[in-house]
C-alpha positions as CSV (number, residue, x, y, z in Angstrom):
1,M,-207.2,209.7,162.3
2,R,-207.2,207.9,165.7
3,A,-204.4,207.7,168.3
4,V,-203.8,205.7,171.3
5,V,-201.9,207.5,174.1
6,L,-200.3,205.3,176.7
7,V,-200.9,207.0,180.1
8,G,-201.1,204.1,182.3
9,G,-197.7,203.9,183.9
10,F,-196.9,204.2,187.7
11,G,-194.3,207.2,187.2
12,T,-191.9,205.7,189.5
13,R,-189.0,207.9,188.3
14,L,-191.0,211.1,189.1
15,R,-191.7,210.5,192.6
16,P,-192.5,212.2,195.0
17,L,-194.5,214.3,192.3
18,T,-196.4,211.3,191.3
19,L,-197.3,210.0,194.7
20,T,-200.5,212.2,194.3
21,T,-200.8,212.9,190.7
22,P,-200.4,210.5,187.6
23,K,-197.4,211.4,185.5
24,P,-199.3,212.6,182.2
25,M,-201.5,214.8,184.5
26,L,-198.5,216.7,185.9
27,P,-198.6,220.2,184.3
28,V,-196.1,221.4,181.8
29,G,-196.6,225.1,181.0
30,H,-199.6,225.2,183.4
31,R,-201.5,222.5,181.4
32,P,-201.6,218.8,182.2
33,M,-198.9,217.1,180.0
34,V,-201.5,214.9,178.3
35,E,-203.4,218.1,177.2
36,N,-200.3,219.4,175.7
37,L,-199.9,216.1,173.8
38,V,-203.4,216.0,172.6
39,R,-203.2,219.6,171.3
40,T,-200.2,218.7,169.3
41,L,-202.0,215.5,167.9
42,A,-205.0,217.7,167.1
43,A,-202.9,219.9,165.1
44,S,-201.8,217.0,162.9
45,G,-205.2,215.9,162.1
46,V,-206.1,213.5,164.8
47,T,-209.7,213.6,165.7
48,E,-210.0,210.9,168.4
49,V,-207.6,209.9,171.3
50,V,-207.8,206.7,173.1
51,L,-206.3,207.1,176.5
52,G,-204.9,203.8,177.6
53,L,-205.2,204.0,181.4
54,G,-204.1,202.0,184.3
55,F,-202.6,203.5,187.2
56,K,-205.1,206.1,188.8
57,P,-207.5,206.6,185.9
58,E,-209.9,208.8,187.9
59,P,-207.9,212.1,187.6
60,F,-208.0,211.9,183.8
61,I,-211.8,211.3,183.7
62,Q,-212.4,214.1,186.0
63,A,-210.2,216.5,184.2
64,F,-212.0,216.0,180.9
65,P,-215.7,215.2,182.1
66,S,-217.1,216.2,178.8
67,G,-215.0,213.4,177.0
68,E,-213.2,216.0,174.9
69,C,-210.0,217.8,175.0
70,A,-208.7,220.6,172.5
71,G,-211.6,219.7,170.3
72,V,-210.5,216.0,170.2
73,R,-212.8,213.2,171.3
74,L,-211.4,211.1,174.2
75,H,-212.1,207.3,174.6
76,Y,-211.1,205.9,178.0
77,A,-209.7,202.3,178.1
78,V,-208.7,201.2,181.6
79,E,-206.4,198.1,181.8
80,P,-207.6,195.5,184.3
81,E,-203.9,194.9,185.1
82,P,-200.6,196.2,183.7
83,L,-200.0,194.6,180.2
84,D,-196.7,196.5,179.1
85,T,-196.4,198.7,176.0
86,A,-197.7,196.3,173.4
87,G,-200.4,194.8,175.6
88,A,-201.6,198.2,176.5
89,I,-201.8,199.3,172.8
90,K,-203.8,196.0,171.9
91,F,-206.1,196.5,174.8
92,A,-206.7,200.1,174.2
93,A,-207.1,199.7,170.4
94,E,-209.6,196.7,170.6
95,H,-211.4,198.6,173.4
96,A,-212.0,201.5,171.1
97,G,-212.8,199.3,168.0
98,I,-209.8,200.5,166.0
99,D,-209.6,198.8,162.6
100,D,-207.7,201.2,160.5
101,T,-204.2,202.9,160.4
102,F,-203.7,204.6,163.8
103,V,-201.1,206.5,165.7
104,V,-199.6,205.5,169.2
105,V,-197.9,208.1,171.5
106,N,-196.2,207.4,174.8
107,G,-197.8,209.8,177.3
108,D,-194.6,211.1,178.9
109,V,-193.1,212.2,175.6
110,L,-193.4,215.9,174.5
111,T,-192.5,216.8,170.9
112,D,-193.2,219.3,168.1
113,L,-193.2,216.6,165.6
114,D,-196.0,217.0,162.8
115,V,-197.4,213.5,163.0
116,S,-199.1,214.0,159.6
117,T,-195.5,213.9,158.2
118,L,-195.0,210.5,159.9
119,I,-198.2,209.2,158.6
120,A,-197.5,210.2,155.1
121,F,-194.2,208.5,155.2
122,H,-195.7,205.4,156.6
123,R,-198.2,205.2,153.7
124,S,-195.5,205.9,151.0
125,S,-193.2,203.2,152.2
126,G,-195.9,200.5,152.4
127,A,-194.9,199.8,156.1
128,E,-196.8,197.7,158.6
129,A,-195.3,199.9,161.5
130,T,-193.5,203.2,161.4
131,I,-191.4,204.7,164.2
132,H,-190.4,208.4,164.8
133,L,-186.8,208.6,165.6
134,T,-184.7,211.4,167.2
135,P,-180.9,211.7,167.7
136,V,-179.6,211.8,171.3
137,E,-176.0,212.0,172.6
138,D,-176.4,208.8,174.8
139,P,-178.6,206.2,173.3
140,S,-178.0,203.6,175.9
141,A,-181.2,204.4,177.8
142,Y,-183.5,204.1,174.8
143,G,-184.4,201.9,171.9
144,V,-181.8,202.3,169.1
145,V,-182.7,202.0,165.6
146,V,-180.3,201.0,162.6
147,L,-181.7,201.8,159.2
148,A,-181.1,200.6,155.7
149,D,-181.9,202.7,152.6
150,G,-185.3,204.0,152.3
151,G,-185.9,204.1,156.0
152,R,-186.4,200.4,156.5
153,V,-185.3,199.2,159.9
154,E,-182.4,196.7,159.9
155,R,-182.1,196.3,163.6
156,F,-184.1,197.3,166.6
157,V,-182.0,197.2,169.8
158,E,-183.7,198.1,173.1
159,K,-181.5,199.9,175.6
160,P,-178.1,198.6,174.4
161,A,-175.0,198.8,176.3
162,P,-172.9,201.9,175.9
163,G,-170.9,201.6,172.6
164,A,-172.7,198.4,171.6
165,V,-174.5,200.0,168.6
166,A,-173.0,202.8,166.3
167,S,-176.3,204.5,165.8
168,N,-177.5,207.3,168.0
169,S,-181.1,207.4,166.5
170,I,-183.6,206.3,169.1
171,N,-187.1,205.2,169.3
172,A,-188.8,208.6,170.1
173,G,-192.1,207.2,171.3
174,T,-194.5,208.0,168.4
175,Y,-195.7,205.2,166.1
176,V,-197.8,204.8,163.1
177,L,-199.4,201.2,163.0
178,E,-201.6,199.1,160.8
179,P,-204.1,197.2,162.6
180,S,-202.4,193.9,161.6
181,V,-199.7,194.8,164.2
182,L,-202.3,193.9,167.0
183,G,-202.5,190.3,165.7
184,R,-198.9,190.0,166.4
185,I,-199.6,190.9,170.1
186,A,-200.5,188.0,172.4
187,S,-203.6,188.5,174.6
188,G,-203.8,188.0,178.4
189,R,-200.1,188.8,179.2
190,K,-197.5,191.5,179.4
191,V,-195.9,192.2,175.9
192,S,-193.2,194.8,175.2
193,I,-193.7,196.4,171.7
194,E,-190.0,197.4,171.7
195,R,-188.6,194.0,172.7
196,E,-191.2,191.5,171.2
197,T,-193.4,193.1,168.5
198,F,-191.1,195.4,166.6
199,P,-188.3,192.7,166.2
200,G,-190.8,190.5,164.5
201,V,-191.9,193.2,162.1
202,V,-188.1,193.8,161.4
203,V,-187.8,190.1,160.3
204,D,-190.7,190.6,157.8
205,G,-189.1,193.8,156.4
206,R,-192.0,196.0,157.2
207,L,-190.7,198.2,160.0
208,F,-189.8,201.6,158.8
209,A,-188.5,204.8,160.7
210,L,-188.3,208.4,160.1
211,S,-185.7,210.7,161.8
212,T,-186.4,214.3,162.4
213,D,-184.8,217.0,164.5
214,D,-188.1,218.4,166.0
215,Y,-188.2,219.3,169.7
216,W,-188.4,216.2,171.8
217,I,-188.2,215.5,175.5
218,D,-188.9,212.4,177.6
219,T,-190.3,214.0,180.9
220,G,-190.1,210.8,182.9
221,R,-187.5,212.0,185.4
222,P,-187.4,215.3,187.4
223,E,-184.6,217.1,185.5
224,P,-186.1,216.8,182.0
225,Y,-189.6,217.5,183.5
226,R,-188.2,220.8,185.0
227,R,-186.5,221.6,181.6
228,A,-189.7,220.8,179.7
229,N,-191.5,223.5,181.8
230,L,-188.8,226.0,181.3
231,D,-188.8,225.4,177.6
232,M,-192.3,226.5,177.5
233,I,-191.4,230.0,178.7
234,D,-188.1,230.1,176.8
235,G,-189.7,230.0,173.4
236,V,-188.1,227.0,172.2
237,R,-191.2,225.1,171.3
238,R,-192.8,225.6,167.8
239,T,-196.3,226.0,168.7
240,L,-196.8,225.9,172.5
241,R,-196.0,228.8,174.8
242,A,-196.7,229.6,178.5
243,D,-196.4,232.6,180.7
244,A,-193.8,232.5,183.3
245,I,-196.0,233.6,186.0
246,E,-199.7,232.4,185.3
247,D,-202.6,234.7,186.3
248,G,-203.9,233.5,189.8
249,A,-200.5,233.0,191.3
250,R,-200.0,235.1,194.3
251,V,-196.3,236.4,194.2
252,D,-195.4,239.0,196.9
253,G,-194.0,242.2,195.2
254,S,-190.7,241.8,197.1
255,A,-190.2,238.2,195.9
256,R,-187.5,237.7,193.1
257,V,-188.7,235.2,190.4
258,T,-185.9,234.6,187.8
259,H,-186.2,232.1,184.8
260,S,-188.8,230.1,186.6
261,L,-192.5,229.0,186.0
262,V,-195.0,229.7,188.8
263,S,-198.6,228.3,188.2
264,R,-202.0,229.5,189.3
265,G,-202.8,228.8,193.0
266,A,-199.2,229.0,194.1
267,V,-198.3,231.4,196.9
268,V,-194.8,233.0,197.0
269,G,-194.0,235.0,200.2
270,S,-192.1,238.2,200.7
271,A,-188.4,238.4,199.9
272,A,-188.5,234.8,198.6
273,V,-186.0,233.9,195.8
274,I,-186.9,231.5,193.1
275,E,-184.4,230.8,190.2
276,D,-184.6,228.3,187.4
277,S,-187.4,226.3,189.1
278,V,-190.9,225.2,188.6
279,I,-193.5,226.1,191.3
280,L,-196.7,224.1,190.8
281,G,-200.1,225.3,191.8
282,S,-200.4,223.7,195.1
283,A,-197.1,225.1,196.4
284,V,-196.5,227.5,199.2
285,I,-193.2,229.3,199.5
286,E,-192.9,231.2,202.9
287,A,-191.1,234.4,203.3
288,G,-187.3,234.4,202.7
289,A,-187.2,231.0,201.3
290,V,-184.6,230.3,198.6
291,V,-185.5,227.9,195.6
292,K,-182.9,226.9,193.0
293,D,-183.0,224.4,190.2
294,S,-186.0,222.7,191.9
295,I,-189.5,221.5,191.4
296,V,-192.1,222.3,194.2
297,M,-195.6,221.2,194.8
298,G,-195.5,221.3,198.6
299,H,-194.7,223.6,201.4
300,L,-191.4,225.6,202.0
301,G,-190.9,227.0,205.5
302,R,-189.7,230.5,206.2
303,S,-185.9,231.1,205.2
304,S,-185.5,227.6,204.0
305,V,-183.1,226.8,201.1
306,I,-183.4,224.2,198.6
307,S,-181.5,223.4,195.4
308,H,-181.7,220.5,192.9
309,T,-184.6,219.3,195.0
310,V,-188.2,218.0,194.4
311,V,-190.9,218.7,196.8
312,G,-194.0,216.7,196.4
313,A,-197.6,217.8,197.2
314,Q,-197.1,216.0,200.6
315,G,-193.7,217.4,201.3
316,R,-193.0,220.1,203.8
317,V,-189.6,221.7,204.3
318,K,-189.1,223.1,207.8
319,D,-188.3,226.6,208.6
320,G,-184.6,227.3,208.1
321,A,-183.9,224.0,206.6
322,V,-181.2,223.6,203.9
323,L,-181.5,220.7,201.3
324,S,-179.7,219.8,198.2
325,H,-180.4,217.0,195.7
326,A,-183.3,215.9,197.9
327,L,-186.8,214.3,197.5
328,V,-189.4,215.4,199.9
329,P,-191.0,213.2,201.1
330,D,-188.7,210.4,200.5
331,P,-190.5,208.0,198.2
332,N,-189.0,205.1,199.9
333,A,-190.5,206.1,203.3
334,V,-194.0,206.6,201.9
335,K,-196.4,203.7,202.1
């Protein structure tokens, strides 16, 4: 089985982290997000992954120079221009010569879904396209799916107004598609699979969906990205785990690290306090700094205090500074 993984987005909502690193290359549990995703696909029988690249493709190619990840062959398909979701899928699939049933995954979604279950359902239903669904409390930021008996999709409503649709089952970003779906996607322009392609398959009665309660998180914003990392040390994932403090992290013996993840290469100084936070490998936390509910790639000065703050690789917090709900550097000020 082959899979297309869409990793070409700009990662705007995760700035300033993505000012230097493409979103799917950001680590979750000390490994690049895309590597965690490929490992999950491999466990479900996927043998080749086509990476649909666009923005900053070089880090992906440099990270996997052998063209392999977790025993899975990698194929790189670099879009000449942004083509939106359906356009990106069509470009990547045709670039790799896909001509049979295949899987599609959004690169910022992490899930414990056994994709082989979704494939089996797809084949048993005679679907042209099958969507994985997951329930959420507030579906207004997602594609909401309304089902008939047998899992056939009656309606597909992308990002409805609050209360407009009774269903809380949303498009969870993993699909199984027949190659005929590619023929529904126009070439040479941006096409959204959620707004254009799937509604057409619904009209023909061949869009199906399967809802599961597997672990699922959209890591596209700072808070769920932080939570996805902490989930890796809390043991809530079915198969993936991570040590709280990775070998190679330099944490002073007098520092206090509580319910946090600290990656190899990070430096945490004396008497520093870190709580409920994610400290990535390029971070330097100087003596006496306090970090709570935050994500740090950059440099925190001595005795600085941050909470609910994101510090990118280029970010530097001055000695003694106190910040709350801040982005460092300010993405709007970076050219």
